C-alpha positions in Angstrom: -9.3 71.3 -2.3 -8.9 68.3 -0.1 -9.8 67.4 3.4 -7.0 65.8 5.5 -7.1 64.1 8.8 -5.0 61.9 11.1 -6.4 59.5 13.6 -4.8 57.9 16.6 -5.9 55.6 19.4 -5.3 56.4 23.0 -5.3 54.3 26.1 -5.6 56.1 29.4 -5.0 59.4 27.7 -1.7 58.1 26.3 -1.1 57.5 22.6 -1.3 53.8 21.7 -1.5 53.6 17.9 -1.2 56.2 15.2 0.1 56.5 11.7 3.8 56.7 12.8 3.6 53.8 15.2 1.9 51.7 12.5 4.6 52.6 10.1 7.2 51.5 12.6 5.4 48.2 13.3 5.2 47.5 9.5 8.9 48.2 9.1 9.7 45.8 12.0 7.5 43.2 10.3 9.4 43.8 7.0 12.9 43.8 8.4 12.6 41.7 11.6 14.8 44.3 13.3 14.0 47.3 15.5 17.3 48.9 14.5 16.7 48.5 10.7 13.1 49.7 11.1 14.2 52.8 13.0 16.9 53.5 10.4 14.5 53.2 7.5 12.2 55.7 9.1 15.1 58.1 10.0 14.3 57.5 13.7 16.8 56.9 16.5 16.9 53.4 17.9 16.1 54.7 21.3 12.9 56.4 20.1 11.8 53.3 18.2 12.5 51.1 21.2 10.4 53.5 23.4 7.5 53.6 21.0 7.5 49.8 20.5 7.7 49.2 24.2 4.8 51.6 24.8 2.7 49.7 22.2 3.6 46.3 23.6 3.0 47.3 27.2 -0.4 48.9 26.4 -1.8 46.2 24.2 -4.1 43.4 25.5 -1.6 40.8 24.1 2.0 40.9 23.0 2.5 42.8 19.7 6.2 42.0 19.4 8.2 38.8 19.9 11.9 39.0 20.2 14.1 36.0 19.4 17.7 35.8 20.7 20.4 34.6 18.3 20.8 31.0 17.6 21.3 29.0 14.4 19.2 31.3 12.2 20.0 34.5 14.2 17.7 36.6 16.3 15.2 39.2 15.4 12.0 41.0 16.3 8.7 39.7 14.9 5.2 41.1 14.9 2.8 38.6 16.5 -0.5 37.6 14.9 -2.2 39.9 17.3 0.1 42.7 16.3 -0.6 42.1 12.6 -4.3 42.2 13.4 -3.9 45.6 15.1 -2.1 46.9 12.0 -4.9 45.7 9.7 -7.7 47.0 12.0 -6.0 50.4 12.3 -5.5 50.7 8.5 -9.2 49.7 8.0 -10.3 52.3 10.5 -8.1 54.9 8.9 -9.4 54.1 5.4 -13.0 54.3 6.7 -12.4 57.7 8.1 -10.8 58.9 4.9 -13.7 57.6 2.9 -16.3 59.2 5.2 -14.5 62.6 5.2 -14.1 62.6 1.4 -17.8 61.8 1.0 -18.8 64.5 3.4 -16.5 67.1 1.8 -18.0 66.4 -1.6 -21.3 67.8 -0.2 -19.7 71.2 0.4 
């Protein structure tokens, strides 16, 4: 047997960060494209845009930075603050998993 759990963070009773949103941010970081990130997660561009916009507008600082065309082309980038959010969420999630597994062993 295993114990399973999912955590998410809310702001004003609205989802801010959770597993799916973190995966989307990580894909944007990898591809530098909202469209490519959405496609790799089998998600519509419209949904990805909505989720990323919700994250960006709820955060204390910008999480995404968009660059328009130019010599090297445009793209969407995760800010250092955004990368910190990803890292902190993953650390929190791992701490929860470790705690739950330790507690479950006591059963």
